[in-house]
Structure formats: C-alpha cells, structure tokens
C-alpha positions as CSV (number, residue, x, y, z in Angstrom):
1,M,35.1,62.7,99.2
2,N,34.4,63.3,95.5
3,N,36.8,64.5,92.9
4,S,35.7,68.1,93.0
5,D,36.1,68.4,96.8
6,M,39.5,66.8,96.5
7,M,40.5,69.2,93.8
8,L,39.2,72.2,95.7
9,R,41.1,71.1,98.8
10,L,44.3,70.6,96.8
11,L,43.9,74.1,95.2
12,T,43.4,75.6,98.6
13,D,46.5,73.9,100.0
14,L,48.5,75.1,97.0
15,K,47.3,78.6,97.5
16,I,48.3,78.6,101.1
17,E,51.6,77.1,100.3
18,H,52.1,79.6,97.5
19,Q,51.4,82.5,99.9
20,E,53.8,81.1,102.5
21,L,56.5,80.8,99.9
22,K,55.9,84.4,98.7
23,E,56.3,85.6,102.3
24,Q,59.5,83.7,102.7
25,L,60.8,85.1,99.5
26,E,60.0,88.6,100.5
27,K,61.8,88.1,103.8
28,L,64.9,86.7,102.1
29,R,64.8,89.6,99.6
30,L,64.7,92.1,102.4
31,K,67.6,90.4,104.2
32,L,69.6,90.4,101.0
33,I,69.0,94.1,100.4
34,S,70.0,94.8,104.0
35,L,73.2,92.8,103.6
36,E,74.0,94.5,100.3
37,E,73.6,97.9,102.0
38,K,75.9,96.9,104.8
39,N,78.5,95.7,102.3
40,L,78.3,99.0,100.4
41,N,78.7,100.9,103.7
42,K,81.9,99.0,104.5
43,T,84.7,100.5,102.6
44,T,87.5,98.3,103.6
45,T,90.6,99.1,101.7
46,V,93.4,96.6,101.7
47,T,96.8,97.9,100.6
48,K,99.4,95.6,99.3
49,Q,102.5,95.7,101.3
50,R,105.8,95.3,99.6
51,Q,108.3,92.9,101.0
52,I,111.7,94.5,101.7
53,S,114.1,93.1,99.2
54,R,117.7,92.5,100.1
55,F,118.6,93.2,96.5
56,P,118.7,96.7,94.9
57,T,115.5,97.5,93.3
58,S,116.7,100.2,90.9
59,F,119.7,100.8,88.8
60,H,120.8,103.7,91.0
61,D,120.6,101.5,94.1
62,W,122.5,98.8,92.3
63,K,125.2,101.2,91.2
64,I,125.7,102.6,94.7
65,S,125.8,99.1,96.2
66,T,128.5,97.9,93.7
67,Q,130.6,101.0,94.4
68,K,130.7,100.3,98.1
69,N,132.1,96.8,97.6
C-alpha cells in the first residue's frame, strides 16, 4: 500500500467517524432539548414550612404570655 492509498483510507475513516460523531451529537442534543422541555413543564413549587416555636414570636404574643404567668 503506497502513501496516497493509506492517506485516502485514513481520510475516509475520519470522514466516517466524523459523520457518526455528528449523528451522536444530534441525538444527544435532541435528548437534551426534550429533557429541558420536561423540566419546564414541571412546575414543582416547594413551600418552606415553619417550625412551630414554643416561644412567642411577636411582642403581642410575648406580652400575653407574660400576663398569664
């Protein structure tokens, strides 16, 4: 096999590999778009729950609690 044949074969292999990589990239891009759309459709709202305190939380509550004792 001479140099030109070898170079031609390498170029052909590179083109094939390049095409396969482009196809894989396109598939991944489509999957990413799909996942992003699903995440946008999910509107999960998490509300922060307050822990009930055993101490008065306002001045008014504190005043009432001290008057009881």
